[in-house]
C-alpha positions in Angstrom: 82.3 88.8 82.6 82.3 90.7 79.4 80.5 93.5 81.2 83.3 93.9 83.7 86.0 93.8 81.0 84.2 96.5 79.1 83.7 98.5 82.2 87.4 98.4 83.0 88.2 99.5 79.5 85.8 102.4 79.7 87.0 103.3 83.2 90.4 103.9 81.7 89.2 107.0 80.0 85.9 107.8 81.6 86.2 107.0 85.3 89.8 106.9 86.4 88.9 107.1 90.1 87.0 103.8 89.9 89.8 102.2 87.9 92.5 103.2 90.3 90.4 102.1 93.3 89.8 98.8 91.6 93.5 98.3 90.7 94.5 99.1 94.3 91.7 97.0 95.8 90.4 99.9 97.9 86.9 101.1 98.5 86.0 104.8 98.6 85.7 106.2 102.1 82.7 108.3 102.9 82.2 110.7 105.8 78.7 110.6 107.3 77.7 113.8 109.0 74.4 113.3 110.7 74.9 115.9 113.4 77.0 119.0 113.6 78.2 121.3 116.4 78.0 124.9 115.4 78.7 128.3 117.0 76.1 131.0 116.5 76.7 134.8 116.2 76.8 135.1 120.0 79.6 132.4 120.0 77.2 130.0 121.8 77.5 126.3 120.9 74.4 124.5 119.4 73.8 121.3 117.5 71.9 120.6 114.4 70.6 117.4 112.8 69.0 119.1 109.8 70.7 117.5 106.7 70.3 120.6 104.6 71.9 122.9 107.1 74.7 120.3 107.7 75.4 120.1 104.0 75.4 123.9 103.6 77.8 124.4 106.6 80.1 121.6 105.6 80.4 123.0 102.1 81.1 126.5 103.5 83.7 125.1 105.9 85.6 123.2 103.2 85.4 126.0 100.7 86.8 128.6 103.1 89.3 126.3 104.7 92.7 128.0 104.4 91.2 131.2 103.2 93.5 134.1 104.4 90.6 136.5 104.4 88.7 134.7 107.2 88.2 136.9 110.2 88.5 133.9 112.6 92.2 133.4 111.8 94.6 135.9 113.4 97.2 137.4 111.1 100.7 136.5 112.2 103.4 138.8 110.7 106.2 138.3 113.1 107.3 135.6 115.6 106.3 138.0 118.4 102.7 137.6 117.3 102.8 133.9 118.2 102.2 132.4 121.7 105.3 132.5 123.8 105.9 128.7 123.7 106.1 128.9 119.8 108.3 132.0 119.5 111.6 130.3 120.3 110.9 127.6 117.7 110.2 130.1 115.0 113.1 132.3 116.0 115.4 129.3 115.7 113.9 128.6 112.3 114.8 132.1 111.1 118.4 131.6 112.4 118.7 128.3 110.5 117.2 129.9 107.4 119.8 132.8 107.5 122.6 130.3 107.8 121.3 128.3 104.9 121.0 131.5 102.8 124.7 132.4 103.6 125.9 129.0 102.6 123.9 129.2 99.3 125.4 132.6 98.5 128.9 131.5 99.2 
């Protein structure tokens, strides 16, 4: 029992993640990637079960997620760049924003 008391005390400064998980009675959730669907340079789908390749591709994916310099993500500068079904929604949002701006200025 002393071991667990000492561990909780040391977790307070050395391992906050374990301390918070313990206090909230939750266990860490892990994702197991044992196979991965990928697209090659010719845009053809293939699968891999190689753990080293899966780890490399997963790291690359999460490191570049949200990166504005990625070629795969189209640049949208104007609501007219959006698909037609989304344009009205964003045009409405611009209208609402302009009304809010006027109210703030007044």
